[in-house]
Backbone of each chain as ProteinMPNN parsed JSONL, in Angstrom:
{"seq_chain_A": "XXXXXXXXXXXXXXXXXXXXXXXXXXXXXXXXXXXXXXXXXXXXXXXXXXXXXXXXXXXXXXXXXXXXXXXXXXXXXXXXXXXXXXXXXXXXXXXXXXXXXXXXXXXXXXXXXX", "coords_chain_A": {"N_chain_A": [[106.929, 103.795, 57.852], [108.373, 106.693, 56.447], [112.059, 106.873, 56.116], [115.53, 107.644, 56.765], [118.902, 106.81, 56.117], [122.085, 107.402, 57.041], [125.647, 107.197, 56.788], [127.612, 106.66, 59.656], [129.468, 109.011, 61.511], [132.266, 110.227, 63.243], [133.901, 111.575, 60.15], [137.052, 112.0, 59.25], [139.148, 113.907, 57.324], [142.031, 114.777, 55.305], [142.906, 117.935, 54.173], [141.89, 118.789, 50.787], [141.254, 116.102, 50.16], [138.967, 113.616, 48.711], [135.596, 113.243, 49.311], [132.971, 111.416, 50.409], [129.726, 110.832, 51.499], [127.555, 108.635, 52.412], [124.094, 108.0, 51.814], [120.948, 106.518, 52.253], [117.375, 105.776, 51.646], [114.068, 105.332, 52.468], [110.964, 105.317, 51.443], [107.524, 106.065, 50.537], [106.064, 106.664, 47.472], [107.135, 109.532, 45.579], [109.649, 111.005, 46.852], [111.334, 114.147, 47.59], [114.854, 115.008, 47.781], [117.247, 115.959, 50.061], [120.244, 117.529, 51.076], [121.462, 118.93, 53.938], [123.501, 121.253, 55.846], [125.199, 121.849, 58.854], [126.879, 124.164, 60.529], [129.344, 124.701, 63.018], [127.731, 125.784, 66.063], [125.535, 126.969, 64.578], [122.433, 127.057, 62.843], [120.54, 124.847, 60.526], [121.331, 124.706, 57.273], [120.221, 124.765, 53.935], [121.963, 122.594, 51.581], [121.99, 121.244, 49.017], [119.718, 119.977, 46.694], [117.228, 117.654, 45.206], [114.722, 116.831, 43.199], [113.525, 114.735, 41.712], [114.045, 111.621, 40.086], [117.161, 110.618, 39.013], [117.936, 113.387, 38.893], [120.643, 115.778, 39.52], [121.849, 117.343, 42.294], [123.683, 120.349, 43.138], [126.169, 122.297, 44.726], [128.493, 124.698, 45.904], [130.631, 123.106, 45.207], [129.817, 120.554, 46.225], [128.12, 117.619, 45.382], [125.116, 115.591, 44.599], [123.4, 112.763, 43.585], [120.171, 111.804, 42.608], [119.276, 108.634, 43.038], [116.869, 106.434, 42.024], [116.76, 103.722, 41.679], [118.681, 102.613, 43.54], [117.798, 103.613, 45.776], [119.192, 105.865, 46.753], [121.279, 108.749, 47.836], [123.806, 109.835, 47.73], [126.43, 111.995, 49.052], [129.029, 113.986, 47.539], [132.268, 115.372, 47.198], [134.756, 116.83, 45.381], [137.36, 117.805, 46.442], [137.957, 118.639, 49.537], [137.891, 121.396, 51.941], [139.198, 122.88, 54.778], [137.298, 124.561, 55.82], [134.842, 123.186, 55.235], [134.234, 121.483, 57.386], [131.892, 120.351, 59.267], [128.545, 119.407, 60.31], [126.484, 117.067, 58.444], [123.367, 116.422, 57.213], [121.429, 114.256, 55.657], [118.282, 114.292, 54.099], [114.687, 113.733, 53.474], [111.717, 114.741, 51.781], [108.416, 114.019, 52.008], [105.004, 112.883, 51.731], [103.114, 112.273, 54.496], [100.675, 110.912, 56.339], [98.979, 112.698, 55.285], [100.324, 115.02, 55.501], [103.002, 117.259, 54.536], [106.168, 116.196, 55.197], [109.378, 116.395, 56.684], [112.066, 114.273, 56.923], [114.814, 113.274, 58.656], [118.272, 112.112, 58.376], [120.692, 110.865, 60.922], [122.92, 112.404, 60.899], [126.176, 113.309, 59.801], [129.325, 113.928, 61.0], [131.805, 115.75, 59.755], [135.161, 116.409, 59.704], [137.845, 118.299, 58.671], [141.232, 118.432, 58.353], [144.22, 120.517, 58.261]], "CA_chain_A": [[107.127, 105.16, 57.544], [109.696, 107.317, 55.669], [113.199, 106.824, 56.97], [116.788, 107.988, 56.166], [119.891, 106.087, 56.848], [123.373, 107.863, 56.493], [126.845, 106.796, 57.406], [128.056, 107.174, 60.856], [130.77, 109.708, 61.63], [132.958, 111.285, 62.519], [134.603, 111.444, 59.168], [138.129, 112.882, 59.25], [139.9, 113.799, 56.151], [142.843, 115.779, 55.089], [142.563, 119.08, 53.025], [142.042, 118.351, 49.404], [140.804, 114.716, 49.907], [137.82, 113.329, 48.055], [134.695, 113.081, 50.222], [131.648, 110.748, 49.951], [128.829, 110.489, 52.708], [126.458, 107.676, 51.866], [122.784, 108.153, 52.35], [119.939, 105.831, 51.573], [116.201, 106.125, 52.268], [112.933, 104.385, 52.437], [109.851, 106.102, 51.251], [106.498, 105.701, 49.649], [105.903, 107.681, 46.459], [108.376, 110.156, 44.993], [110.005, 112.027, 47.576], [112.375, 115.18, 47.217], [115.906, 114.617, 48.647], [118.105, 117.172, 50.468], [121.417, 117.586, 52.075], [121.547, 119.948, 54.85], [124.774, 121.341, 56.513], [125.098, 122.742, 60.095], [128.276, 124.522, 60.913], [129.38, 124.755, 64.546], [126.81, 126.853, 66.696], [124.664, 127.466, 63.695], [121.372, 126.274, 62.496], [120.711, 124.014, 59.42], [121.288, 125.447, 56.015], [120.158, 123.7, 52.676], [123.202, 122.574, 50.732], [121.467, 120.918, 47.782], [118.275, 119.138, 46.701], [116.903, 116.94, 43.948], [113.426, 116.527, 43.255], [112.998, 113.625, 40.977], [114.956, 110.566, 39.957], [118.319, 111.153, 38.081], [118.406, 114.705, 39.121], [121.821, 115.923, 40.345], [121.914, 118.755, 42.974], [125.037, 120.796, 43.266], [126.358, 123.664, 45.368], [129.843, 124.867, 46.647], [131.531, 121.904, 44.909], [129.292, 119.368, 46.594], [127.052, 116.971, 44.374], [124.532, 114.316, 44.917], [122.489, 112.266, 42.497], [119.0, 110.937, 43.184], [119.245, 107.218, 42.48], [115.632, 105.606, 42.582], [116.886, 102.164, 41.612], [119.284, 102.137, 44.679], [117.201, 104.524, 46.734], [120.355, 106.512, 47.529], [121.572, 110.159, 47.646], [125.185, 110.049, 48.33], [127.028, 113.29, 48.865], [130.315, 113.852, 47.191], [133.123, 116.531, 46.937], [136.13, 116.322, 44.944], [138.463, 118.326, 47.334], [137.351, 119.266, 50.72], [138.432, 122.401, 52.611], [138.987, 123.026, 56.344], [135.937, 125.307, 56.09], [133.832, 122.232, 55.094], [134.135, 120.918, 58.572], [130.515, 120.626, 59.688], [127.589, 118.12, 60.366], [125.756, 116.933, 57.173], [122.263, 115.798, 57.425], [120.554, 113.808, 54.527], [116.745, 114.341, 54.429], [113.721, 113.515, 52.488], [110.465, 115.38, 52.013], [107.556, 113.374, 51.56], [103.785, 112.982, 52.484], [102.789, 111.16, 55.686], [99.397, 111.272, 57.173], [98.243, 113.889, 54.769], [101.024, 116.317, 55.593], [104.317, 117.126, 54.024], [106.984, 115.889, 56.194], [110.772, 116.163, 56.225], [112.735, 113.081, 57.759], [116.354, 113.407, 58.677], [119.172, 110.99, 58.96], [121.186, 111.083, 62.164], [123.878, 113.411, 60.667], [127.581, 112.879, 59.713], [130.117, 114.976, 61.441], [133.025, 115.983, 58.825], [136.366, 117.168, 60.215], [138.801, 118.391, 57.63], [142.428, 118.811, 58.98], [145.038, 121.097, 57.329]], "C_chain_A": [[108.337, 105.422, 56.738], [111.035, 107.086, 56.695], [114.5, 107.128, 56.034], [117.908, 107.383, 56.862], [121.29, 106.769, 56.278], [124.474, 107.282, 57.292], [127.171, 107.425, 58.623], [129.318, 107.939, 60.808], [131.382, 109.423, 62.936], [133.616, 110.844, 61.376], [135.742, 112.474, 59.237], [138.966, 112.786, 57.985], [140.944, 115.04, 56.065], [142.344, 116.69, 54.024], [142.817, 118.49, 51.715], [141.563, 116.853, 49.08], [139.521, 114.678, 49.292], [136.729, 112.873, 49.297], [133.294, 112.363, 49.638], [130.925, 110.371, 51.436], [127.747, 109.835, 52.126], [125.151, 107.979, 52.607], [121.756, 107.329, 51.507], [118.526, 106.092, 52.215], [115.091, 105.202, 51.838], [111.808, 105.384, 52.506], [108.73, 105.676, 50.173], [106.44, 106.883, 48.504], [107.235, 108.109, 45.934], [108.78, 111.109, 45.608], [111.018, 113.108, 47.002], [113.455, 114.964, 48.296], [116.8, 115.834, 48.862], [119.377, 116.658, 51.274], [121.424, 118.851, 52.66], [122.855, 120.11, 55.617], [124.563, 122.185, 57.787], [126.413, 123.0, 60.487], [128.264, 124.819, 62.444], [128.658, 125.918, 65.024], [125.948, 127.345, 65.839], [123.479, 126.593, 63.435], [121.488, 125.478, 61.151], [120.601, 124.998, 58.174], [121.129, 124.406, 54.78], [121.3, 123.868, 51.952], [122.78, 122.485, 49.299], [120.288, 120.205, 47.808], [118.124, 118.605, 45.335], [115.613, 116.579, 44.233], [112.765, 115.463, 42.474], [114.201, 112.83, 40.392], [115.946, 111.1, 38.717], [118.691, 112.54, 38.161], [119.677, 114.796, 39.886], [121.731, 117.369, 40.918], [123.391, 118.889, 43.302], [125.169, 122.151, 43.867], [127.6, 123.688, 46.088], [130.677, 123.684, 46.286], [131.08, 120.584, 45.453], [128.337, 118.863, 45.521], [126.402, 115.683, 45.054], [123.562, 113.989, 43.939], [121.306, 111.448, 43.082], [118.902, 109.712, 42.405], [117.974, 106.495, 42.916], [115.937, 104.164, 42.607], [117.867, 101.779, 42.884], [118.869, 102.805, 45.896], [118.306, 105.251, 47.649], [120.583, 107.943, 47.027], [122.841, 110.477, 48.286], [125.904, 111.496, 47.937], [128.481, 113.168, 48.459], [130.91, 115.244, 46.938], [134.467, 116.061, 46.593], [137.424, 116.653, 45.757], [138.04, 119.093, 48.297], [138.371, 120.237, 51.28], [138.244, 122.389, 53.986], [137.575, 123.759, 56.613], [134.636, 124.36, 55.879], [133.437, 121.566, 56.284], [132.702, 121.356, 59.18], [129.786, 119.348, 59.998], [126.766, 118.109, 59.088], [124.725, 116.094, 57.351], [121.629, 115.528, 55.961], [119.189, 113.936, 54.954], [115.856, 114.117, 53.345], [112.381, 114.318, 52.74], [109.336, 114.571, 51.322], [106.233, 113.425, 52.224], [103.388, 111.692, 53.458], [101.567, 111.545, 56.349], [98.644, 112.48, 56.557], [99.003, 115.058, 54.773], [102.248, 116.062, 54.925], [105.188, 117.101, 55.261], [108.399, 115.801, 55.887], [111.361, 115.247, 57.299], [114.149, 113.416, 57.512], [117.035, 112.19, 58.968], [119.718, 111.644, 60.231], [122.361, 112.177, 61.981], [125.278, 112.78, 60.653], [128.614, 114.103, 60.059], [131.42, 114.926, 60.512], [134.047, 116.886, 59.506], [137.347, 117.129, 59.113], [140.082, 119.146, 58.36], [143.372, 119.332, 57.914], [146.254, 120.048, 56.83]], "O_chain_A": [[109.159, 104.568, 56.41], [110.933, 107.139, 57.92], [114.525, 106.91, 54.823], [117.939, 107.398, 58.092], [121.542, 106.645, 55.08], [124.237, 106.889, 58.434], [127.052, 108.646, 58.724], [130.222, 107.529, 60.081], [131.03, 108.472, 63.634], [133.999, 109.675, 61.435], [135.478, 113.676, 59.278], [139.435, 111.708, 57.622], [140.743, 116.107, 56.646], [141.545, 116.355, 53.149], [143.803, 117.784, 51.502], [141.49, 116.441, 47.922], [138.888, 115.734, 49.313], [137.154, 112.141, 50.191], [132.697, 112.72, 48.623], [131.494, 109.736, 52.325], [127.011, 110.447, 51.352], [125.115, 108.179, 53.822], [121.699, 107.421, 50.281], [118.52, 106.629, 53.323], [115.239, 104.393, 50.922], [111.686, 106.173, 53.443], [108.993, 105.061, 49.14], [106.821, 108.012, 48.811], [108.223, 107.382, 45.828], [108.457, 112.219, 45.186], [111.507, 112.87, 45.897], [113.162, 114.774, 49.477], [117.057, 116.617, 47.948], [119.462, 115.625, 51.938], [121.394, 119.853, 51.945], [123.341, 119.068, 56.058], [123.8, 123.15, 57.758], [127.116, 122.038, 60.795], [127.226, 125.147, 63.018], [128.879, 127.01, 64.499], [125.407, 128.36, 66.278], [123.528, 125.419, 63.802], [122.613, 125.466, 60.651], [119.832, 125.958, 58.162], [121.813, 123.388, 54.682], [121.723, 124.984, 51.647], [123.063, 123.346, 48.466], [119.825, 119.814, 48.88], [118.799, 119.037, 44.401], [115.298, 116.079, 45.313], [111.549, 115.292, 42.559], [115.281, 113.401, 40.24], [115.609, 111.786, 37.752], [119.693, 112.926, 37.56], [119.869, 114.02, 40.821], [121.576, 118.374, 40.225], [124.159, 117.983, 43.628], [124.39, 123.057, 43.572], [127.836, 122.772, 46.875], [131.457, 123.281, 47.149], [131.753, 119.573, 45.251], [127.784, 119.688, 44.794], [126.973, 114.928, 45.841], [122.89, 114.893, 43.443], [121.468, 110.556, 43.914], [118.496, 109.718, 41.243], [117.932, 105.978, 44.033], [115.436, 103.432, 43.462], [117.826, 100.602, 43.243], [119.472, 102.631, 46.955], [118.346, 105.254, 48.879], [120.139, 108.306, 45.937], [122.95, 111.258, 49.231], [125.933, 111.993, 46.811], [129.158, 112.291, 48.997], [130.209, 116.171, 46.53], [135.157, 115.231, 47.185], [138.403, 115.907, 45.752], [137.721, 120.25, 48.024], [139.573, 120.004, 51.152], [137.199, 121.925, 54.444], [136.871, 123.475, 57.582], [133.531, 124.712, 56.292], [132.32, 121.049, 56.295], [132.438, 122.512, 59.512], [130.393, 118.279, 59.946], [126.363, 119.199, 58.68], [125.023, 114.941, 57.661], [121.36, 116.458, 55.201], [118.907, 113.702, 56.129], [116.301, 114.324, 52.216], [112.018, 114.511, 53.9], [109.352, 114.477, 50.094], [106.216, 113.999, 53.313], [103.38, 110.491, 53.186], [101.554, 112.626, 56.938], [97.83, 113.149, 57.193], [98.591, 116.066, 54.198], [102.628, 114.913, 54.699], [104.992, 117.849, 56.218], [108.722, 115.172, 54.879], [111.14, 115.477, 58.488], [114.612, 113.765, 56.426], [116.545, 111.313, 59.68], [119.333, 112.752, 60.604], [122.7, 112.805, 62.984], [125.542, 111.834, 61.396], [128.636, 115.127, 59.376], [132.085, 113.895, 60.618], [133.746, 118.034, 59.831], [137.683, 116.047, 58.631], [139.972, 120.265, 58.861], [143.422, 118.784, 56.813], [147.078, 120.413, 55.992]]}, "seq_chain_B": "XXXXXXXXXXXXXXXXXXXXXXXXXXXXXXXXXXXXXXXXXXXXXXXXXXXXXXXXXXXXXXXXXXXXXXXXXXXXXXXXXXXXXXXXXXXXXXXXXXXXXXXXXXXXXXXXXXX", "coords_chain_B": {"N_chain_B": [[117.577, 132.334, 49.709], [114.474, 131.843, 51.483], [113.643, 133.27, 54.7], [113.549, 132.201, 57.936], [113.218, 133.042, 61.286], [114.135, 132.424, 64.489], [113.308, 132.581, 67.927], [114.003, 132.648, 71.438], [117.477, 132.537, 70.925], [118.934, 131.359, 72.783], [117.992, 130.05, 75.925], [117.832, 130.037, 79.57], [116.199, 128.409, 82.14], [114.363, 127.92, 85.217], [113.708, 124.795, 86.805], [110.446, 123.643, 86.368], [109.192, 125.757, 85.511], [107.712, 127.353, 82.617], [108.607, 127.749, 79.19], [108.564, 129.731, 76.267], [109.082, 129.327, 72.851], [109.518, 131.04, 69.791], [108.72, 130.989, 66.343], [109.234, 132.411, 63.282], [108.329, 132.97, 59.962], [109.795, 135.282, 57.856], [109.642, 136.382, 55.12], [107.823, 134.952, 53.744], [104.695, 133.065, 53.491], [104.138, 130.698, 55.699], [102.57, 127.615, 55.417], [102.89, 125.366, 56.664], [104.628, 124.23, 59.535], [107.278, 122.774, 61.277], [108.566, 121.285, 63.992], [111.559, 120.489, 65.718], [113.843, 118.455, 67.701], [117.115, 118.479, 68.693], [119.323, 116.084, 69.679], [122.145, 115.473, 71.672], [124.173, 113.772, 70.245], [123.937, 114.534, 67.568], [121.512, 113.528, 66.222], [118.329, 114.389, 64.609], [115.282, 114.968, 65.774], [111.915, 114.784, 64.746], [109.253, 116.501, 66.11], [106.824, 117.491, 66.003], [104.212, 118.489, 63.567], [102.921, 121.331, 62.245], [100.113, 122.875, 61.101], [98.708, 125.899, 59.628], [96.254, 127.123, 61.533], [95.076, 124.804, 62.394], [95.135, 121.96, 64.606], [98.193, 120.773, 65.973], [100.158, 117.931, 64.66], [101.421, 115.433, 66.367], [104.433, 113.532, 66.667], [104.973, 110.055, 67.478], [105.381, 109.267, 70.863], [105.956, 111.883, 71.732], [104.945, 114.325, 74.079], [102.073, 115.804, 74.031], [100.842, 117.586, 75.829], [102.831, 118.452, 77.118], [104.411, 119.759, 75.341], [103.594, 122.388, 73.829], [102.047, 123.412, 71.06], [101.376, 126.114, 68.786], [100.006, 127.378, 65.966], [99.009, 130.014, 64.89], [99.057, 131.938, 62.87], [100.093, 132.666, 59.386], [102.605, 133.271, 59.629], [103.835, 132.654, 62.022], [104.584, 130.431, 64.552], [104.576, 128.875, 67.57], [106.331, 127.203, 70.185], [105.617, 125.793, 73.276], [107.225, 124.84, 76.077], [106.233, 123.259, 78.758], [106.297, 123.076, 82.417], [109.036, 122.61, 82.726], [111.797, 120.484, 82.829], [115.001, 119.276, 83.81], [115.818, 117.239, 81.893], [114.632, 118.002, 79.619], [116.277, 119.853, 78.392], [117.861, 120.914, 75.556], [118.546, 121.321, 72.116], [116.336, 123.019, 70.246], [114.718, 123.063, 67.207], [113.012, 124.877, 64.433], [111.3, 124.658, 61.534], [109.827, 125.897, 58.406], [107.549, 125.756, 55.764], [106.48, 126.763, 52.548], [103.273, 127.027, 50.813], [103.123, 125.598, 48.386], [105.641, 124.556, 47.824], [108.421, 122.274, 48.082], [110.609, 122.36, 49.684], [112.017, 123.161, 53.058], [112.665, 125.691, 55.174], [114.983, 126.495, 57.6], [114.982, 127.708, 61.198], [117.288, 129.323, 63.523], [117.457, 127.868, 65.582], [117.203, 126.967, 69.022], [118.746, 126.971, 72.146], [118.015, 125.272, 74.901], [118.162, 125.522, 78.345], [117.757, 123.832, 81.338], [117.548, 124.385, 84.503]], "CA_chain_B": [[116.247, 131.436, 50.058], [113.558, 132.404, 52.455], [114.212, 133.331, 56.065], [112.955, 131.819, 59.185], [113.643, 133.451, 62.465], [113.669, 131.706, 65.686], [113.664, 133.313, 69.041], [115.185, 133.248, 71.563], [118.685, 131.621, 70.44], [119.175, 130.556, 73.935], [117.409, 130.469, 77.255], [118.137, 129.284, 80.827], [115.071, 128.604, 83.078], [114.334, 127.09, 86.411], [112.698, 123.617, 86.724], [108.933, 123.636, 86.863], [108.693, 127.001, 84.785], [107.518, 127.142, 81.131], [109.509, 128.453, 78.229], [107.843, 129.712, 74.86], [109.976, 129.567, 71.688], [108.81, 131.617, 68.587], [109.328, 130.662, 64.913], [108.54, 133.229, 62.304], [108.715, 133.215, 58.622], [109.816, 136.655, 57.641], [109.272, 136.813, 53.812], [106.905, 134.219, 53.056], [103.652, 132.525, 54.41], [104.348, 129.207, 56.014], [101.43, 126.851, 55.827], [103.361, 124.134, 57.39], [105.94, 124.445, 60.279], [107.968, 121.567, 61.895], [109.439, 121.482, 65.263], [112.514, 119.374, 65.858], [114.659, 118.355, 68.875], [118.312, 117.854, 68.283], [119.962, 115.558, 70.78], [123.761, 115.841, 71.536], [124.766, 113.071, 69.273], [123.512, 114.955, 66.33], [120.165, 113.252, 65.543], [117.352, 115.539, 64.589], [113.992, 114.246, 65.972], [110.755, 115.636, 64.511], [108.326, 116.49, 67.291], [105.454, 117.701, 65.588], [103.947, 119.213, 62.321], [101.599, 122.115, 62.603], [99.483, 123.605, 59.92], [98.225, 127.001, 60.107], [94.753, 127.281, 61.769], [94.647, 123.574, 62.814], [95.916, 121.319, 65.761], [99.572, 120.078, 65.441], [100.222, 116.495, 64.676], [102.636, 115.045, 67.136], [104.986, 112.273, 66.538], [104.815, 109.15, 68.635], [106.263, 109.579, 71.967], [106.071, 113.163, 72.053], [103.911, 114.541, 74.914], [101.426, 117.102, 73.496], [100.354, 118.435, 76.651], [104.059, 119.021, 77.6], [105.22, 120.625, 74.32], [102.349, 122.746, 73.264], [102.452, 124.05, 69.661], [100.394, 126.956, 68.355], [100.34, 128.021, 64.697], [97.86, 130.867, 64.892], [99.121, 132.758, 61.664], [100.772, 132.064, 58.421], [103.948, 133.735, 59.721], [104.259, 132.559, 63.295], [104.377, 129.314, 65.31], [105.134, 128.891, 68.924], [106.341, 125.919, 70.975], [105.94, 126.167, 74.728], [107.702, 123.61, 76.998], [105.538, 123.319, 80.083], [106.788, 122.538, 83.499], [110.216, 122.334, 82.148], [112.646, 119.726, 83.682], [116.512, 119.264, 83.105], [115.869, 116.339, 80.887], [114.084, 118.835, 78.41], [117.423, 120.583, 78.054], [118.121, 120.505, 74.288], [118.493, 122.164, 70.936], [115.252, 122.926, 69.517], [114.839, 123.836, 65.82], [111.818, 124.9, 63.736], [111.402, 124.792, 60.078], [108.756, 126.416, 57.721], [107.43, 125.386, 54.395], [105.339, 127.485, 51.986], [102.127, 126.121, 50.552], [103.277, 124.644, 47.261], [107.107, 124.078, 47.58], [108.884, 121.095, 48.792], [111.767, 122.891, 50.516], [111.648, 123.698, 54.255], [113.662, 126.607, 55.607], [115.039, 126.358, 59.173], [115.351, 128.773, 62.007], [118.718, 129.231, 63.774], [117.607, 126.932, 66.779], [117.045, 127.671, 70.337], [119.299, 126.133, 73.001], [117.142, 125.422, 76.304], [118.895, 124.698, 79.452], [116.72, 123.796, 82.39], [118.405, 124.097, 85.742]], "C_chain_B": [[115.67, 132.237, 51.191], [114.054, 132.49, 53.968], [113.257, 132.963, 57.164], [113.76, 132.246, 60.412], [113.164, 132.876, 63.686], [114.101, 132.468, 66.98], [113.083, 132.783, 70.406], [116.286, 132.287, 71.005], [119.035, 130.81, 71.433], [118.574, 131.075, 75.111], [117.625, 129.379, 78.368], [116.676, 129.317, 81.723], [115.101, 127.776, 84.109], [113.362, 125.754, 86.201], [111.52, 124.029, 87.187], [108.332, 124.868, 86.198], [108.41, 126.545, 83.41], [108.213, 128.117, 80.266], [108.792, 128.542, 76.927], [109.113, 130.162, 73.926], [109.135, 130.01, 70.421], [109.722, 131.286, 67.322], [108.59, 131.551, 63.928], [109.235, 133.129, 60.932], [108.731, 134.616, 58.182], [109.487, 137.193, 56.179], [108.64, 135.907, 53.057], [105.969, 133.518, 53.911], [103.992, 131.009, 54.405], [103.1, 128.465, 56.354], [101.636, 125.76, 56.821], [104.523, 124.482, 58.24], [106.11, 123.28, 61.061], [108.664, 122.136, 63.116], [110.309, 120.372, 65.507], [113.268, 119.713, 67.238], [116.02, 117.714, 68.348], [118.99, 117.423, 69.698], [121.659, 115.678, 70.589], [124.422, 114.996, 70.56], [124.392, 113.347, 67.865], [122.241, 114.597, 65.731], [119.15, 114.429, 65.684], [115.994, 114.704, 64.622], [112.783, 115.212, 65.751], [109.755, 115.345, 65.56], [107.07, 116.481, 66.861], [105.2, 118.609, 64.183], [102.82, 120.014, 62.744], [101.226, 122.974, 61.205], [98.649, 124.815, 60.355], [96.524, 126.95, 60.411], [94.279, 125.9, 62.289], [95.517, 122.939, 63.979], [97.228, 120.814, 65.142], [99.381, 118.679, 65.649], [101.42, 116.061, 65.268], [103.086, 113.719, 66.695], [104.915, 111.339, 67.703], [105.865, 109.339, 69.546], [106.465, 110.835, 72.391], [104.783, 113.719, 72.963], [103.208, 115.885, 74.427], [101.079, 118.072, 74.368], [101.604, 119.076, 77.414], [104.646, 120.201, 76.604], [103.973, 121.131, 73.594], [102.725, 123.744, 71.98], [101.226, 124.839, 69.177], [100.781, 127.541, 66.994], [99.215, 128.942, 64.262], [97.869, 131.675, 63.479], [99.98, 132.113, 60.616], [102.298, 132.502, 58.654], [104.56, 133.331, 61.169], [103.621, 131.165, 64.038], [105.265, 129.299, 66.645], [105.224, 127.41, 69.559], [106.612, 126.359, 72.495], [106.208, 124.763, 75.444], [107.195, 123.968, 78.413], [106.162, 122.728, 81.178], [108.222, 121.948, 83.133], [111.118, 121.336, 83.269], [114.07, 119.601, 82.993], [116.556, 118.276, 82.002], [115.25, 116.969, 79.599], [115.215, 119.585, 77.941], [117.779, 120.04, 76.554], [118.317, 121.626, 73.371], [117.08, 122.039, 70.32], [115.165, 123.596, 68.147], [113.406, 123.776, 65.115], [112.248, 125.144, 62.208], [109.969, 125.181, 59.461], [108.774, 125.994, 56.198], [106.173, 126.263, 53.774], [104.385, 126.435, 51.455], [102.544, 125.127, 49.355], [104.734, 124.105, 46.957], [107.494, 122.963, 48.478], [109.882, 121.442, 49.896], [111.394, 123.413, 51.773], [112.907, 124.438, 54.631], [113.804, 126.491, 57.115], [115.524, 127.594, 59.871], [116.808, 128.501, 62.595], [118.628, 128.26, 65.009], [117.509, 127.551, 68.112], [117.691, 126.504, 71.441], [118.645, 126.482, 74.402], [118.006, 124.716, 77.313], [117.988, 124.803, 80.733], [117.661, 123.524, 83.795], [117.675, 123.918, 87.021]], "O_chain_B": [[116.279, 133.146, 51.754], [114.906, 131.681, 54.337], [112.156, 133.514, 57.197], [114.909, 131.826, 60.548], [111.964, 132.814, 63.95], [115.233, 132.947, 67.035], [111.888, 132.514, 70.525], [115.889, 131.187, 70.62], [119.418, 129.663, 71.203], [118.567, 132.276, 75.38], [117.609, 128.162, 78.18], [116.152, 130.417, 81.898], [115.867, 126.816, 84.019], [112.37, 125.786, 85.472], [111.41, 124.679, 88.227], [107.118, 125.064, 86.271], [108.819, 125.446, 83.033], [108.372, 129.272, 80.659], [108.393, 127.486, 76.437], [109.913, 131.067, 74.166], [108.148, 129.359, 70.08], [110.95, 131.29, 67.235], [107.375, 131.409, 63.784], [110.454, 133.191, 60.776], [107.638, 135.18, 58.129], [109.093, 138.351, 56.047], [108.77, 135.916, 51.833], [106.328, 133.316, 55.071], [104.098, 130.278, 53.42], [102.577, 128.629, 57.456], [100.798, 125.33, 57.613], [105.454, 125.052, 57.671], [105.104, 122.754, 61.536], [109.211, 123.236, 63.189], [109.795, 119.254, 65.508], [113.333, 120.819, 67.776], [116.063, 116.662, 67.711], [119.169, 118.198, 70.638], [122.246, 115.928, 69.537], [125.347, 115.549, 69.965], [124.517, 112.464, 67.017], [121.83, 115.263, 64.78], [119.121, 115.236, 66.614], [115.648, 113.933, 63.726], [112.634, 116.241, 66.411], [109.429, 114.203, 65.882], [106.246, 115.638, 67.217], [106.077, 119.396, 63.826], [101.905, 119.581, 63.445], [102.017, 123.572, 60.474], [97.951, 124.742, 61.367], [95.701, 126.75, 59.518], [93.098, 125.816, 62.623], [96.6, 123.463, 64.238], [97.313, 120.487, 63.958], [98.668, 118.2, 66.531], [102.476, 116.308, 64.685], [102.276, 112.849, 66.377], [104.803, 111.797, 68.84], [107.033, 109.538, 69.215], [107.136, 111.0, 73.41], [103.65, 113.525, 72.524], [103.822, 116.951, 74.463], [100.964, 119.245, 74.011], [101.48, 120.027, 78.185], [105.181, 121.253, 76.955], [103.36, 120.388, 72.827], [103.556, 124.652, 72.004], [100.127, 124.285, 69.157], [101.838, 128.165, 66.9], [98.521, 128.62, 63.298], [96.799, 132.033, 62.986], [100.576, 131.075, 60.902], [103.157, 132.083, 57.879], [105.711, 133.675, 61.44], [102.418, 130.903, 64.076], [106.441, 129.658, 66.708], [104.319, 126.584, 69.444], [107.541, 127.071, 72.875], [105.476, 123.778, 75.346], [107.7, 124.857, 79.099], [106.684, 121.655, 80.878], [108.418, 120.745, 83.307], [111.026, 121.541, 84.479], [114.237, 119.802, 81.79], [117.39, 118.497, 81.124], [115.413, 116.367, 78.537], [115.009, 120.039, 76.816], [117.963, 118.836, 76.377], [118.264, 122.786, 73.78], [116.718, 120.938, 69.906], [115.591, 124.748, 68.055], [112.712, 122.763, 65.202], [113.278, 125.686, 61.809], [108.973, 124.758, 60.049], [109.802, 125.906, 55.528], [105.106, 126.428, 54.366], [104.576, 125.225, 51.579], [102.276, 123.928, 49.437], [104.978, 123.35, 46.016], [106.906, 122.767, 49.542], [109.912, 120.792, 50.941], [110.423, 124.168, 51.747], [114.028, 123.956, 54.462], [112.801, 126.398, 57.822], [116.293, 128.4, 59.349], [117.457, 127.54, 62.181], [119.694, 127.845, 65.466], [117.778, 128.748, 68.205], [117.221, 125.372, 71.555], [118.677, 127.586, 74.948], [118.473, 123.585, 77.176], [117.543, 125.9, 81.07], [118.351, 122.521, 83.978], [118.296, 123.683, 88.059]]}, "name": "protein", "num_of_chains": 2, "seq": "XXXXXXXXXXXXXXXXXXXXXXXXXXXXXXXXXXXXXXXXXXXXXXXXXXXXXXXXXXXXXXXXXXXXXXXXXXXXXXXXXXXXXXXXXXXXXXXXXXXXXXXXXXXXXXXXXXXXXXXXXXXXXXXXXXXXXXXXXXXXXXXXXXXXXXXXXXXXXXXXXXXXXXXXXXXXXXXXXXXXXXXXXXXXXXXXXXXXXXXXXXXXXXXXXXXXXXXXXXXXXXXXXXXXX"}
């Protein structure tokens, strides 16, 4: 079945540092890929998405490129802020058993210190 | 983006009782809804997928008689935790997807504590 693997956290960075959170996936067909963010005490919010190979999703300074050849969708940001501290989930949307299904990675906690 | 409302946001119940959690899509018709359970170490586990008007499809290892899911309309799905026990204490999250889109929108989650 579909699966998503993302780097374990927690990741601790100083403000203005460069961020990379790795994400790789296994899926049949051509899934859509997502990054979700969960701020402390809140539900999940969609951060960015890409629906086909070589698409780049971007939002709030975060970017991720859909790489079919490496089955990856790594999240990057050039300069993190304290307000970016949250848990980040990589996810894919594909069909399984006739239904559209979203599969999540285990999440990576990011802590940005001033 | 579209709005999914989950209610209640937190609930405390006694062991042996049942708890119902509602998930509503407020401004779109959700043909498919998903229920997840989030464990303390951040992982999000899909419990079941429900399509409006049909029985839910449960993931392996999820007890369908314990976690009752109803998706009676295009804007409402409910998860009922029956005969709750302390080990059922967790954060439950629903998401909803419209008919032709690939993006799922999430509710705020429900923190269930069974005492």
